[in-house]
Gaussian input, Z-matrix of N, CA and C with variables (Angstrom, degrees):
# hf/3-21g

backbone

0 1
 N
 C     1     B1
 C     2     B2     1     A1
 N     3     B3     2     A2     1     D1
 C     4     B4     3     A3     2     D2
 C     5     B5     4     A4     3     D3
 N     6     B6     5     A5     4     D4
 C     7     B7     6     A6     5     D5
 C     8     B8     7     A7     6     D6
 N     9     B9     8     A8     7     D7
 C    10    B10     9     A9     8     D8
 C    11    B11    10    A10     9     D9
 N    12    B12    11    A11    10    D10
 C    13    B13    12    A12    11    D11
 C    14    B14    13    A13    12    D12
 N    15    B15    14    A14    13    D13
 C    16    B16    15    A15    14    D14
 C    17    B17    16    A16    15    D15
 N    18    B18    17    A17    16    D16
 C    19    B19    18    A18    17    D17
 C    20    B20    19    A19    18    D18
 N    21    B21    20    A20    19    D19
 C    22    B22    21    A21    20    D20
 C    23    B23    22    A22    21    D21
 N    24    B24    23    A23    22    D22
 C    25    B25    24    A24    23    D23
 C    26    B26    25    A25    24    D24
 N    27    B27    26    A26    25    D25
 C    28    B28    27    A27    26    D26
 C    29    B29    28    A28    27    D27
 N    30    B30    29    A29    28    D28
 C    31    B31    30    A30    29    D29
 C    32    B32    31    A31    30    D30
 N    33    B33    32    A32    31    D31
 C    34    B34    33    A33    32    D32
 C    35    B35    34    A34    33    D33
 N    36    B36    35    A35    34    D34
 C    37    B37    36    A36    35    D35
 C    38    B38    37    A37    36    D36
 N    39    B39    38    A38    37    D37
 C    40    B40    39    A39    38    D38
 C    41    B41    40    A40    39    D39
 N    42    B42    41    A41    40    D40
 C    43    B43    42    A42    41    D41
 C    44    B44    43    A43    42    D42
 N    45    B45    44    A44    43    D43
 C    46    B46    45    A45    44    D44
 C    47    B47    46    A46    45    D45
 N    48    B48    47    A47    46    D46
 C    49    B49    48    A48    47    D47
 C    50    B50    49    A49    48    D48
 N    51    B51    50    A50    49    D49
 C    52    B52    51    A51    50    D50
 C    53    B53    52    A52    51    D51
 N    54    B54    53    A53    52    D52
 C    55    B55    54    A54    53    D53
 C    56    B56    55    A55    54    D54
 N    57    B57    56    A56    55    D55
 C    58    B58    57    A57    56    D56
 C    59    B59    58    A58    57    D57
 N    60    B60    59    A59    58    D58
 C    61    B61    60    A60    59    D59
 C    62    B62    61    A61    60    D60
 N    63    B63    62    A62    61    D61
 C    64    B64    63    A63    62    D62
 C    65    B65    64    A64    63    D63
 N    66    B66    65    A65    64    D64
 C    67    B67    66    A66    65    D65
 C    68    B68    67    A67    66    D66
 N    69    B69    68    A68    67    D67
 C    70    B70    69    A69    68    D68
 C    71    B71    70    A70    69    D69
 N    72    B72    71    A71    70    D70
 C    73    B73    72    A72    71    D71
 C    74    B74    73    A73    72    D72
 N    75    B75    74    A74    73    D73
 C    76    B76    75    A75    74    D74
 C    77    B77    76    A76    75    D75
 N    78    B78    77    A77    76    D76
 C    79    B79    78    A78    77    D77
 C    80    B80    79    A79    78    D78
 N    81    B81    80    A80    79    D79
 C    82    B82    81    A81    80    D80
 C    83    B83    82    A82    81    D81
 N    84    B84    83    A83    82    D82
 C    85    B85    84    A84    83    D83
 C    86    B86    85    A85    84    D84
 N    87    B87    86    A86    85    D85
 C    88    B88    87    A87    86    D86
 C    89    B89    88    A88    87    D87
 N    90    B90    89    A89    88    D88
 C    91    B91    90    A90    89    D89
 C    92    B92    91    A91    90    D90
 N    93    B93    92    A92    91    D91
 C    94    B94    93    A93    92    D92
 C    95    B95    94    A94    93    D93
 N    96    B96    95    A95    94    D94
 C    97    B97    96    A96    95    D95
 C    98    B98    97    A97    96    D96
 N    99    B99    98    A98    97    D97
 C   100   B100    99    A99    98    D98
 C   101   B101   100   A100    99    D99
 N   102   B102   101   A101   100   D100
 C   103   B103   102   A102   101   D101
 C   104   B104   103   A103   102   D102
 N   105   B105   104   A104   103   D103
 C   106   B106   105   A105   104   D104
 C   107   B107   106   A106   105   D105
 N   108   B108   107   A107   106   D106
 C   109   B109   108   A108   107   D107
 C   110   B110   109   A109   108   D108
 N   111   B111   110   A110   109   D109
 C   112   B112   111   A111   110   D110
 C   113   B113   112   A112   111   D111
 N   114   B114   113   A113   112   D112
 C   115   B115   114   A114   113   D113
 C   116   B116   115   A115   114   D114
 N   117   B117   116   A116   115   D115
 C   118   B118   117   A117   116   D116
 C   119   B119   118   A118   117   D117
 N   120   B120   119   A119   118   D118
 C   121   B121   120   A120   119   D119
 C   122   B122   121   A121   120   D120
 N   123   B123   122   A122   121   D121
 C   124   B124   123   A123   122   D122
 C   125   B125   124   A124   123   D123
 N   126   B126   125   A125   124   D124
 C   127   B127   126   A126   125   D125
 C   128   B128   127   A127   126   D126
 N   129   B129   128   A128   127   D127
 C   130   B130   129   A129   128   D128
 C   131   B131   130   A130   129   D129
 N   132   B132   131   A131   130   D130
 C   133   B133   132   A132   131   D131
 C   134   B134   133   A133   132   D132
 N   135   B135   134   A134   133   D133
 C   136   B136   135   A135   134   D134
 C   137   B137   136   A136   135   D135
 N   138   B138   137   A137   136   D136
 C   139   B139   138   A138   137   D137
 C   140   B140   139   A139   138   D138
 N   141   B141   140   A140   139   D139
 C   142   B142   141   A141   140   D140
 C   143   B143   142   A142   141   D141
 N   144   B144   143   A143   142   D142
 C   145   B145   144   A144   143   D143
 C   146   B146   145   A145   144   D144
 N   147   B147   146   A146   145   D145
 C   148   B148   147   A147   146   D146
 C   149   B149   148   A148   147   D147
 N   150   B150   149   A149   148   D148
 C   151   B151   150   A150   149   D149
 C   152   B152   151   A151   150   D150
 N   153   B153   152   A152   151   D151
 C   154   B154   153   A153   152   D152
 C   155   B155   154   A154   153   D153
 N   156   B156   155   A155   154   D154
 C   157   B157   156   A156   155   D155
 C   158   B158   157   A157   156   D156
 N   159   B159   158   A158   157   D157
 C   160   B160   159   A159   158   D158
 C   161   B161   160   A160   159   D159
 N   162   B162   161   A161   160   D160
 C   163   B163   162   A162   161   D161
 C   164   B164   163   A163   162   D162
 N   165   B165   164   A164   163   D163
 C   166   B166   165   A165   164   D164
 C   167   B167   166   A166   165   D165
 N   168   B168   167   A167   166   D166
 C   169   B169   168   A168   167   D167
 C   170   B170   169   A169   168   D168
 N   171   B171   170   A170   169   D169
 C   172   B172   171   A171   170   D170
 C   173   B173   172   A172   171   D171
 N   174   B174   173   A173   172   D172
 C   175   B175   174   A174   173   D173
 C   176   B176   175   A175   174   D174
 N   177   B177   176   A176   175   D175
 C   178   B178   177   A177   176   D176
 C   179   B179   178   A178   177   D177
 N   180   B180   179   A179   178   D178
 C   181   B181   180   A180   179   D179
 C   182   B182   181   A181   180   D180
 N   183   B183   182   A182   181   D181
 C   184   B184   183   A183   182   D182
 C   185   B185   184   A184   183   D183
 N   186   B186   185   A185   184   D184
 C   187   B187   186   A186   185   D185
 C   188   B188   187   A187   186   D186
 N   189   B189   188   A188   187   D187
 C   190   B190   189   A189   188   D188
 C   191   B191   190   A190   189   D189
 N   192   B192   191   A191   190   D190
 C   193   B193   192   A192   191   D191
 C   194   B194   193   A193   192   D192
 N   195   B195   194   A194   193   D193
 C   196   B196   195   A195   194   D194
 C   197   B197   196   A196   195   D195
 N   198   B198   197   A197   196   D196
 C   199   B199   198   A198   197   D197
 C   200   B200   199   A199   198   D198
 N   201   B201   200   A200   199   D199
 C   202   B202   201   A201   200   D200
 C   203   B203   202   A202   201   D201
 N   204   B204   203   A203   202   D202
 C   205   B205   204   A204   203   D203
 C   206   B206   205   A205   204   D204
 N   207   B207   206   A206   205   D205
 C   208   B208   207   A207   206   D206
 C   209   B209   208   A208   207   D207
 N   210   B210   209   A209   208   D208
 C   211   B211   210   A210   209   D209
 C   212   B212   211   A211   210   D210
 N   213   B213   212   A212   211   D211
 C   214   B214   213   A213   212   D212
 C   215   B215   214   A214   213   D213
 N   216   B216   215   A215   214   D214
 C   217   B217   216   A216   215   D215
 C   218   B218   217   A217   216   D216
 N   219   B219   218   A218   217   D217
 C   220   B220   219   A219   218   D218
 C   221   B221   220   A220   219   D219
 N   222   B222   221   A221   220   D220
 C   223   B223   222   A222   221   D221
 C   224   B224   223   A223   222   D222
 N   225   B225   224   A224   223   D223
 C   226   B226   225   A225   224   D224
 C   227   B227   226   A226   225   D225
 N   228   B228   227   A227   226   D226
 C   229   B229   228   A228   227   D227
 C   230   B230   229   A229   228   D228
 N   231   B231   230   A230   229   D229
 C   232   B232   231   A231   230   D230
 C   233   B233   232   A232   231   D231
 N   234   B234   233   A233   232   D232
 C   235   B235   234   A234   233   D233
 C   236   B236   235   A235   234   D234
 N   237   B237   236   A236   235   D235
 C   238   B238   237   A237   236   D236
 C   239   B239   238   A238   237   D237
 N   240   B240   239   A239   238   D238
 C   241   B241   240   A240   239   D239
 C   242   B242   241   A241   240   D240
 N   243   B243   242   A242   241   D241
 C   244   B244   243   A243   242   D242
 C   245   B245   244   A244   243   D243
 N   246   B246   245   A245   244   D244
 C   247   B247   246   A246   245   D245
 C   248   B248   247   A247   246   D246
 N   249   B249   248   A248   247   D247
 C   250   B250   249   A249   248   D248
 C   251   B251   250   A250   249   D249
 N   252   B252   251   A251   250   D250
 C   253   B253   252   A252   251   D251
 C   254   B254   253   A253   252   D252
 N   255   B255   254   A254   253   D253
 C   256   B256   255   A255   254   D254
 C   257   B257   256   A256   255   D255
 N   258   B258   257   A257   256   D256
 C   259   B259   258   A258   257   D257
 C   260   B260   259   A259   258   D258
 N   261   B261   260   A260   259   D259
 C   262   B262   261   A261   260   D260
 C   263   B263   262   A262   261   D261
 N   264   B264   263   A263   262   D262
 C   265   B265   264   A264   263   D263
 C   266   B266   265   A265   264   D264
 N   267   B267   266   A266   265   D265
 C   268   B268   267   A267   266   D266
 C   269   B269   268   A268   267   D267
 N   270   B270   269   A269   268   D268
 C   271   B271   270   A270   269   D269
 C   272   B272   271   A271   270   D270
 N   273   B273   272   A272   271   D271
 C   274   B274   273   A273   272   D272
 C   275   B275   274   A274   273   D273
 N   276   B276   275   A275   274   D274
 C   277   B277   276   A276   275   D275
 C   278   B278   277   A277   276   D276
 N   279   B279   278   A278   277   D277
 C   280   B280   279   A279   278   D278
 C   281   B281   280   A280   279   D279
 N   282   B282   281   A281   280   D280
 C   283   B283   282   A282   281   D281
 C   284   B284   283   A283   282   D282
 N   285   B285   284   A284   283   D283
 C   286   B286   285   A285   284   D284
 C   287   B287   286   A286   285   D285
 N   288   B288   287   A287   286   D286
 C   289   B289   288   A288   287   D287
 C   290   B290   289   A289   288   D288
 N   291   B291   290   A290   289   D289
 C   292   B292   291   A291   290   D290
 C   293   B293   292   A292   291   D291
 N   294   B294   293   A293   292   D292
 C   295   B295   294   A294   293   D293
 C   296   B296   295   A295   294   D294
 N   297   B297   296   A296   295   D295
 C   298   B298   297   A297   296   D296
 C   299   B299   298   A298   297   D297
 N   300   B300   299   A299   298   D298
 C   301   B301   300   A300   299   D299
 C   302   B302   301   A301   300   D300
 N   303   B303   302   A302   301   D301
 C   304   B304   303   A303   302   D302
 C   305   B305   304   A304   303   D303
 N   306   B306   305   A305   304   D304
 C   307   B307   306   A306   305   D305
 C   308   B308   307   A307   306   D306
 N   309   B309   308   A308   307   D307
 C   310   B310   309   A309   308   D308
 C   311   B311   310   A310   309   D309
 N   312   B312   311   A311   310   D310
 C   313   B313   312   A312   311   D311
 C   314   B314   313   A313   312   D312
 N   315   B315   314   A314   313   D313
 C   316   B316   315   A315   314   D314
 C   317   B317   316   A316   315   D315
 N   318   B318   317   A317   316   D316
 C   319   B319   318   A318   317   D317
 C   320   B320   319   A319   318   D318
 N   321   B321   320   A320   319   D319
 C   322   B322   321   A321   320   D320
 C   323   B323   322   A322   321   D321
 N   324   B324   323   A323   322   D322
 C   325   B325   324   A324   323   D323
 C   326   B326   325   A325   324   D324
 N   327   B327   326   A326   325   D325
 C   328   B328   327   A327   326   D326
 C   329   B329   328   A328   327   D327
 N   330   B330   329   A329   328   D328
 C   331   B331   330   A330   329   D329
 C   332   B332   331   A331   330   D330
 N   333   B333   332   A332   331   D331
 C   334   B334   333   A333   332   D332
 C   335   B335   334   A334   333   D333
 N   336   B336   335   A335   334   D334
 C   337   B337   336   A336   335   D335
 C   338   B338   337   A337   336   D336
 N   339   B339   338   A338   337   D337
 C   340   B340   339   A339   338   D338
 C   341   B341   340   A340   339   D339

   B1=1.4615
   B2=1.5643
   B3=1.3711
   B4=1.4380
   B5=1.5101
   B6=1.3803
   B7=1.4219
   B8=1.4999
   B9=1.3114
   B10=1.4788
   B11=1.5385
   B12=1.3080
   B13=1.4509
   B14=1.5402
   B15=1.3284
   B16=1.4836
   B17=1.4828
   B18=1.3432
   B19=1.4875
   B20=1.5470
   B21=1.3064
   B22=1.4653
   B23=1.5305
   B24=1.3279
   B25=1.5026
   B26=1.5897
   B27=1.3211
   B28=1.4355
   B29=1.5253
   B30=1.3309
   B31=1.4393
   B32=1.5131
   B33=1.3197
   B34=1.4645
   B35=1.5385
   B36=1.3439
   B37=1.4305
   B38=1.5393
   B39=1.3369
   B40=1.4617
   B41=1.4769
   B42=1.3388
   B43=1.4615
   B44=1.5334
   B45=1.3359
   B46=1.4506
   B47=1.5067
   B48=1.3051
   B49=1.4922
   B50=1.5363
   B51=1.3003
   B52=1.4414
   B53=1.5657
   B54=1.3233
   B55=1.4706
   B56=1.5013
   B57=1.3334
   B58=1.4424
   B59=1.5490
   B60=1.3135
   B61=1.4677
   B62=1.5568
   B63=1.3358
   B64=1.4726
   B65=1.4900
   B66=1.3047
   B67=1.4517
   B68=1.5637
   B69=1.3032
   B70=1.4455
   B71=1.5107
   B72=1.3233
   B73=1.4528
   B74=1.5123
   B75=1.3044
   B76=1.4776
   B77=1.5233
   B78=1.2966
   B79=1.4821
   B80=1.4871
   B81=1.3048
   B82=1.4469
   B83=1.5468
   B84=1.2892
   B85=1.4783
   B86=1.5283
   B87=1.3308
   B88=1.4648
   B89=1.5200
   B90=1.3778
   B91=1.4492
   B92=1.5079
   B93=1.3570
   B94=1.4400
   B95=1.5435
   B96=1.3374
   B97=1.4180
   B98=1.5213
   B99=1.2570
   B100=1.4609
   B101=1.5162
   B102=1.3039
   B103=1.4692
   B104=1.5493
   B105=1.3146
   B106=1.4644
   B107=1.5134
   B108=1.3294
   B109=1.4822
   B110=1.5542
   B111=1.2713
   B112=1.4829
   B113=1.5260
   B114=1.3709
   B115=1.4574
   B116=1.5207
   B117=1.3638
   B118=1.4476
   B119=1.5314
   B120=1.2976
   B121=1.4452
   B122=1.5087
   B123=1.3178
   B124=1.4650
   B125=1.5748
   B126=1.2672
   B127=1.4626
   B128=1.5053
   B129=1.3146
   B130=1.5098
   B131=1.5034
   B132=1.2809
   B133=1.4745
   B134=1.5275
   B135=1.3222
   B136=1.4492
   B137=1.5726
   B138=1.3055
   B139=1.4876
   B140=1.5578
   B141=1.3097
   B142=1.4773
   B143=1.4836
   B144=1.3132
   B145=1.4605
   B146=1.5509
   B147=1.2953
   B148=1.4410
   B149=1.5236
   B150=1.3095
   B151=1.4436
   B152=1.5088
   B153=1.3464
   B154=1.4832
   B155=1.4989
   B156=1.3349
   B157=1.4642
   B158=1.5159
   B159=1.3722
   B160=1.4684
   B161=1.4982
   B162=1.3287
   B163=1.4713
   B164=1.5326
   B165=1.3531
   B166=1.4774
   B167=1.5268
   B168=1.3148
   B169=1.4733
   B170=1.4942
   B171=1.3021
   B172=1.5024
   B173=1.4981
   B174=1.3308
   B175=1.4475
   B176=1.5589
   B177=1.3170
   B178=1.4628
   B179=1.4992
   B180=1.3201
   B181=1.4213
   B182=1.5376
   B183=1.3394
   B184=1.4670
   B185=1.5215
   B186=1.3122
   B187=1.4691
   B188=1.5306
   B189=1.3130
   B190=1.4660
   B191=1.5477
   B192=1.3270
   B193=1.4582
   B194=1.5221
   B195=1.3679
   B196=1.4623
   B197=1.5312
   B198=1.3429
   B199=1.4767
   B200=1.4839
   B201=1.3299
   B202=1.4826
   B203=1.5143
   B204=1.3349
   B205=1.5125
   B206=1.5640
   B207=1.2757
   B208=1.4517
   B209=1.5129
   B210=1.2862
   B211=1.4631
   B212=1.5397
   B213=1.3141
   B214=1.4489
   B215=1.5356
   B216=1.3293
   B217=1.4349
   B218=1.5274
   B219=1.3446
   B220=1.4579
   B221=1.5120
   B222=1.2903
   B223=1.4407
   B224=1.5345
   B225=1.3220
   B226=1.4741
   B227=1.5153
   B228=1.3276
   B229=1.4670
   B230=1.5331
   B231=1.3242
   B232=1.4612
   B233=1.5389
   B234=1.2722
   B235=1.4515
   B236=1.5249
   B237=1.3069
   B238=1.4462
   B239=1.5318
   B240=1.3387
   B241=1.4463
   B242=1.4674
   B243=1.3236
   B244=1.4562
   B245=1.4854
   B246=1.3185
   B247=1.4495
   B248=1.5396
   B249=1.3113
   B250=1.4495
   B251=1.5299
   B252=1.2654
   B253=1.4570
   B254=1.4852
   B255=1.3627
   B256=1.4667
   B257=1.4970
   B258=1.3316
   B259=1.4214
   B260=1.5051
   B261=1.2866
   B262=1.4694
   B263=1.5313
   B264=1.3250
   B265=1.5065
   B266=1.5044
   B267=1.2918
   B268=1.4706
   B269=1.5314
   B270=1.3033
   B271=1.4586
   B272=1.5200
   B273=1.3451
   B274=1.4690
   B275=1.4952
   B276=1.3235
   B277=1.4450
   B278=1.5362
   B279=1.3688
   B280=1.4120
   B281=1.5199
   B282=1.3291
   B283=1.4338
   B284=1.5601
   B285=1.3115
   B286=1.4743
   B287=1.5484
   B288=1.3078
   B289=1.4620
   B290=1.4679
   B291=1.3261
   B292=1.4751
   B293=1.5482
   B294=1.3230
   B295=1.4440
   B296=1.5205
   B297=1.3591
   B298=1.4582
   B299=1.4770
   B300=1.3035
   B301=1.4413
   B302=1.5215
   B303=1.3288
   B304=1.4952
   B305=1.5161
   B306=1.3502
   B307=1.4682
   B308=1.5328
   B309=1.3462
   B310=1.4877
   B311=1.5098
   B312=1.3303
   B313=1.4779
   B314=1.5318
   B315=1.3085
   B316=1.4888
   B317=1.5225
   B318=1.3391
   B319=1.4420
   B320=1.5654
   B321=1.3480
   B322=1.4267
   B323=1.5592
   B324=1.3074
   B325=1.4640
   B326=1.4992
   B327=1.3384
   B328=1.4664
   B329=1.5352
   B330=1.3773
   B331=1.4292
   B332=1.5121
   B333=1.3591
   B334=1.4504
   B335=1.5315
   B336=1.3587
   B337=1.4414
   B338=1.5113
   B339=1.3153
   B340=1.4861
   B341=1.4582
   A1=110.25
   A2=116.12
   A3=117.60
   A4=112.23
   A5=116.24
   A6=117.87
   A7=113.58
   A8=115.78
   A9=122.71
   A10=109.18
   A11=117.14
   A12=121.17
   A13=111.56
   A14=115.06
   A15=118.71
   A16=111.72
   A17=114.65
   A18=120.25
   A19=108.82
   A20=116.62
   A21=120.72
   A22=112.48
   A23=115.06
   A24=119.26
   A25=109.54
   A26=116.08
   A27=121.81
   A28=110.40
   A29=117.55
   A30=122.63
   A31=112.88
   A32=115.62
   A33=120.03
   A34=112.67
   A35=117.51
   A36=119.77
   A37=111.33
   A38=117.54
   A39=121.15
   A40=114.55
   A41=120.87
   A42=123.82
   A43=112.71
   A44=116.46
   A45=120.64
   A46=110.89
   A47=114.62
   A48=121.69
   A49=104.47
   A50=116.98
   A51=121.90
   A52=108.03
   A53=114.63
   A54=120.85
   A55=106.22
   A56=116.48
   A57=118.50
   A58=109.44
   A59=116.19
   A60=121.08
   A61=104.13
   A62=111.29
   A63=116.31
   A64=110.42
   A65=113.53
   A66=121.57
   A67=106.69
   A68=113.63
   A69=119.11
   A70=107.03
   A71=118.08
   A72=123.27
   A73=110.18
   A74=115.49
   A75=119.47
   A76=112.21
   A77=114.51
   A78=123.53
   A79=108.49
   A80=116.57
   A81=119.68
   A82=109.77
   A83=114.28
   A84=119.71
   A85=105.95
   A86=114.34
   A87=118.88
   A88=108.24
   A89=114.03
   A90=118.12
   A91=108.71
   A92=115.02
   A93=120.40
   A94=110.70
   A95=118.80
   A96=121.53
   A97=112.30
   A98=116.86
   A99=121.17
   A100=109.79
   A101=118.10
   A102=120.81
   A103=110.04
   A104=120.29
   A105=121.32
   A106=111.60
   A107=117.29
   A108=118.09
   A109=112.05
   A110=117.68
   A111=119.29
   A112=112.28
   A113=117.35
   A114=120.43
   A115=108.25
   A116=117.43
   A117=117.71
   A118=112.17
   A119=114.98
   A120=123.26
   A121=107.86
   A122=115.51
   A123=119.91
   A124=108.33
   A125=116.91
   A126=122.86
   A127=115.34
   A128=119.84
   A129=121.51
   A130=109.15
   A131=115.27
   A132=120.94
   A133=109.16
   A134=115.20
   A135=119.79
   A136=108.70
   A137=115.77
   A138=118.38
   A139=109.12
   A140=116.68
   A141=119.36
   A142=112.53
   A143=119.28
   A144=120.61
   A145=110.42
   A146=116.65
   A147=121.97
   A148=105.83
   A149=117.45
   A150=123.90
   A151=109.81
   A152=114.39
   A153=118.92
   A154=108.13
   A155=118.09
   A156=122.95
   A157=107.51
   A158=116.24
   A159=121.25
   A160=108.91
   A161=111.77
   A162=118.84
   A163=106.51
   A164=112.50
   A165=120.67
   A166=106.95
   A167=117.45
   A168=121.93
   A169=109.36
   A170=114.60
   A171=122.79
   A172=106.71
   A173=114.21
   A174=121.01
   A175=108.17
   A176=113.07
   A177=121.21
   A178=106.81
   A179=118.82
   A180=125.44
   A181=108.43
   A182=116.90
   A183=120.49
   A184=109.54
   A185=115.43
   A186=122.54
   A187=107.86
   A188=117.56
   A189=121.62
   A190=111.51
   A191=115.57
   A192=121.11
   A193=114.52
   A194=115.05
   A195=118.39
   A196=113.39
   A197=116.76
   A198=120.52
   A199=111.99
   A200=117.85
   A201=118.05
   A202=107.59
   A203=111.72
   A204=115.66
   A205=108.73
   A206=112.85
   A207=122.92
   A208=111.28
   A209=116.97
   A210=121.02
   A211=110.34
   A212=116.32
   A213=120.56
   A214=110.02
   A215=117.29
   A216=122.82
   A217=107.44
   A218=117.88
   A219=119.99
   A220=111.92
   A221=116.02
   A222=124.07
   A223=109.89
   A224=115.34
   A225=122.53
   A226=107.83
   A227=118.76
   A228=123.79
   A229=111.06
   A230=114.56
   A231=122.82
   A232=108.95
   A233=116.51
   A234=121.14
   A235=108.36
   A236=116.14
   A237=121.88
   A238=112.45
   A239=115.52
   A240=120.37
   A241=109.93
   A242=114.54
   A243=120.85
   A244=107.85
   A245=116.63
   A246=118.66
   A247=111.17
   A248=114.87
   A249=120.36
   A250=107.38
   A251=117.78
   A252=121.65
   A253=111.72
   A254=117.18
   A255=121.51
   A256=113.01
   A257=118.23
   A258=121.20
   A259=112.71
   A260=118.53
   A261=121.62
   A262=115.49
   A263=116.90
   A264=120.28
   A265=111.32
   A266=120.49
   A267=120.69
   A268=109.87
   A269=119.22
   A270=122.24
   A271=112.26
   A272=114.03
   A273=120.17
   A274=112.34
   A275=117.65
   A276=121.54
   A277=110.45
   A278=117.57
   A279=120.65
   A280=111.59
   A281=116.47
   A282=123.09
   A283=111.82
   A284=116.80
   A285=121.16
   A286=110.68
   A287=115.57
   A288=122.16
   A289=112.72
   A290=116.45
   A291=124.61
   A292=107.83
   A293=117.68
   A294=119.93
   A295=114.25
   A296=114.42
   A297=117.01
   A298=113.80
   A299=119.22
   A300=122.39
   A301=112.35
   A302=116.21
   A303=120.28
   A304=110.69
   A305=116.10
   A306=120.52
   A307=110.95
   A308=115.55
   A309=118.13
   A310=112.20
   A311=116.97
   A312=119.25
   A313=111.52
   A314=113.24
   A315=118.41
   A316=109.75
   A317=119.12
   A318=121.40
   A319=110.54
   A320=117.24
   A321=120.02
   A322=109.25
   A323=115.89
   A324=120.88
   A325=111.90
   A326=119.47
   A327=124.30
   A328=111.47
   A329=116.82
   A330=121.07
   A331=110.81
   A332=115.86
   A333=120.75
   A334=111.83
   A335=119.16
   A336=121.58
   A337=112.57
   A338=116.54
   A339=120.37
   A340=110.60
   D1=-41.17
   D2=-177.47
   D3=-62.63
   D4=-34.09
   D5=176.88
   D6=-64.36
   D7=-41.60
   D8=177.79
   D9=-62.19
   D10=-43.44
   D11=178.67
   D12=-64.44
   D13=-41.70
   D14=178.20
   D15=-65.35
   D16=-39.27
   D17=-179.26
   D18=-62.22
   D19=-47.86
   D20=-179.53
   D21=-64.57
   D22=-38.68
   D23=177.51
   D24=-64.07
   D25=-40.74
   D26=-179.27
   D27=-65.25
   D28=-42.00
   D29=174.85
   D30=-59.89
   D31=-33.78
   D32=178.60
   D33=-82.30
   D34=-6.60
   D35=176.21
   D36=87.93
   D37=15.57
   D38=178.37
   D39=-84.76
   D40=140.83
   D41=178.70
   D42=-89.74
   D43=-29.88
   D44=-174.00
   D45=-134.42
   D46=154.95
   D47=171.21
   D48=-119.19
   D49=131.36
   D50=178.55
   D51=-120.10
   D52=122.93
   D53=175.55
   D54=-120.72
   D55=127.26
   D56=-177.62
   D57=-134.13
   D58=158.54
   D59=179.55
   D60=-157.23
   D61=158.92
   D62=-178.30
   D63=-141.23
   D64=159.27
   D65=178.20
   D66=-124.99
   D67=126.76
   D68=179.51
   D69=-107.34
   D70=124.13
   D71=-178.25
   D72=-120.63
   D73=148.84
   D74=177.81
   D75=-142.79
   D76=154.88
   D77=177.32
   D78=-138.93
   D79=144.92
   D80=178.89
   D81=-122.81
   D82=137.74
   D83=179.96
   D84=-123.55
   D85=120.99
   D86=179.11
   D87=-68.89
   D88=142.35
   D89=178.80
   D90=-106.34
   D91=167.85
   D92=-179.72
   D93=-67.29
   D94=-19.99
   D95=177.51
   D96=-65.29
   D97=-17.07
   D98=-179.39
   D99=-66.23
   D100=-35.68
   D101=-176.39
   D102=-81.76
   D103=-16.38
   D104=-178.15
   D105=-116.32
   D106=17.05
   D107=-176.07
   D108=-69.53
   D109=-7.78
   D110=178.65
   D111=-80.01
   D112=-12.38
   D113=-179.82
   D114=-69.99
   D115=127.00
   D116=-177.86
   D117=-72.14
   D118=124.62
   D119=176.78
   D120=-126.91
   D121=118.65
   D122=-172.34
   D123=-82.55
   D124=127.51
   D125=174.79
   D126=74.70
   D127=13.67
   D128=179.85
   D129=-146.77
   D130=158.79
   D131=175.45
   D132=-123.66
   D133=136.99
   D134=-177.96
   D135=-84.51
   D136=119.61
   D137=177.01
   D138=-59.89
   D139=125.92
   D140=-178.25
   D141=-119.30
   D142=4.37
   D143=-178.49
   D144=-151.05
   D145=143.42
   D146=175.84
   D147=-108.61
   D148=123.52
   D149=-179.13
   D150=-104.65
   D151=123.40
   D152=175.32
   D153=-112.58
   D154=132.14
   D155=-177.60
   D156=-134.74
   D157=138.75
   D158=173.50
   D159=-138.27
   D160=153.01
   D161=179.24
   D162=-124.77
   D163=131.35
   D164=177.21
   D165=-117.95
   D166=120.96
   D167=-179.79
   D168=-110.65
   D169=149.47
   D170=171.32
   D171=-137.20
   D172=152.96
   D173=-179.01
   D174=-148.63
   D175=146.72
   D176=174.00
   D177=-117.41
   D178=123.44
   D179=179.06
   D180=-111.26
   D181=116.47
   D182=-174.93
   D183=-115.33
   D184=132.82
   D185=172.58
   D186=-76.13
   D187=120.23
   D188=-176.69
   D189=-61.91
   D190=-42.67
   D191=-174.93
   D192=-66.82
   D193=-42.13
   D194=-173.30
   D195=-102.71
   D196=-24.45
   D197=-174.84
   D198=85.24
   D199=-3.53
   D200=178.14
   D201=-73.84
   D202=149.86
   D203=-175.20
   D204=-140.39
   D205=163.94
   D206=-179.29
   D207=-137.07
   D208=133.74
   D209=177.96
   D210=-92.65
   D211=130.42
   D212=178.05
   D213=-115.08
   D214=135.66
   D215=176.65
   D216=-133.32
   D217=90.62
   D218=-178.21
   D219=-67.02
   D220=170.80
   D221=-178.64
   D222=-53.21
   D223=142.09
   D224=177.41
   D225=-83.76
   D226=125.09
   D227=177.61
   D228=-99.59
   D229=132.69
   D230=-179.51
   D231=-127.68
   D232=140.27
   D233=175.26
   D234=-145.67
   D235=161.88
   D236=178.04
   D237=-146.06
   D238=154.78
   D239=178.59
   D240=-150.48
   D241=155.13
   D242=172.96
   D243=-96.54
   D244=140.29
   D245=178.13
   D246=-148.16
   D247=168.74
   D248=179.01
   D249=-116.34
   D250=174.08
   D251=-178.83
   D252=-58.15
   D253=-33.49
   D254=-174.90
   D255=-80.60
   D256=-24.59
   D257=-177.37
   D258=-111.40
   D259=5.36
   D260=-171.86
   D261=-61.88
   D262=-48.13
   D263=-178.77
   D264=-62.83
   D265=-49.99
   D266=-177.31
   D267=-68.24
   D268=-35.38
   D269=177.66
   D270=-63.83
   D271=-44.96
   D272=178.16
   D273=-62.27
   D274=-44.47
   D275=-177.72
   D276=-66.19
   D277=-39.46
   D278=176.49
   D279=-60.82
   D280=-44.84
   D281=-179.91
   D282=-61.30
   D283=-44.06
   D284=177.31
   D285=-62.15
   D286=-44.48
   D287=179.78
   D288=-56.38
   D289=-46.95
   D290=-177.07
   D291=-67.16
   D292=-44.13
   D293=178.55
   D294=-62.03
   D295=-43.95
   D296=175.33
   D297=-59.98
   D298=-37.93
   D299=177.17
   D300=-63.43
   D301=-45.22
   D302=177.62
   D303=-63.28
   D304=-45.49
   D305=-175.51
   D306=-64.12
   D307=-48.64
   D308=-177.47
   D309=-66.93
   D310=-36.19
   D311=175.19
   D312=-58.72
   D313=-45.14
   D314=-178.80
   D315=-67.09
   D316=-40.36
   D317=177.62
   D318=-60.18
   D319=-44.59
   D320=-179.48
   D321=-62.61
   D322=-44.34
   D323=177.55
   D324=-57.89
   D325=-43.06
   D326=179.42
   D327=-66.03
   D328=-37.64
   D329=-179.38
   D330=-68.78
   D331=-41.10
   D332=-177.73
   D333=-70.45
   D334=-25.16
   D335=173.97
   D336=-66.66
   D337=-31.97
   D338=-176.26
   D339=-86.10

């Protein structure tokens, strides 16, 4: 299959093939606010969970002409945020979006260096 892919890339005039994939991992840490979330607080929400998210990217860069390849593993980015039950979904999505941006920018930088 790699020969067929290289052949098609060469026909198209491409010098390299880049294949990349990522793994998104998360961990949750319950906060002490979880046990007191029943206390009425007007206009505010008590953060009851700490969300940790990290993204690990890998890429394979193949020279179409020779078939030689190089594996790239850019820096792993990790971030965390405190959230409450009412803000959890939007907070998690924002965190993932920011990590993807950092990870893909770093991957592009690493590819262009080579």
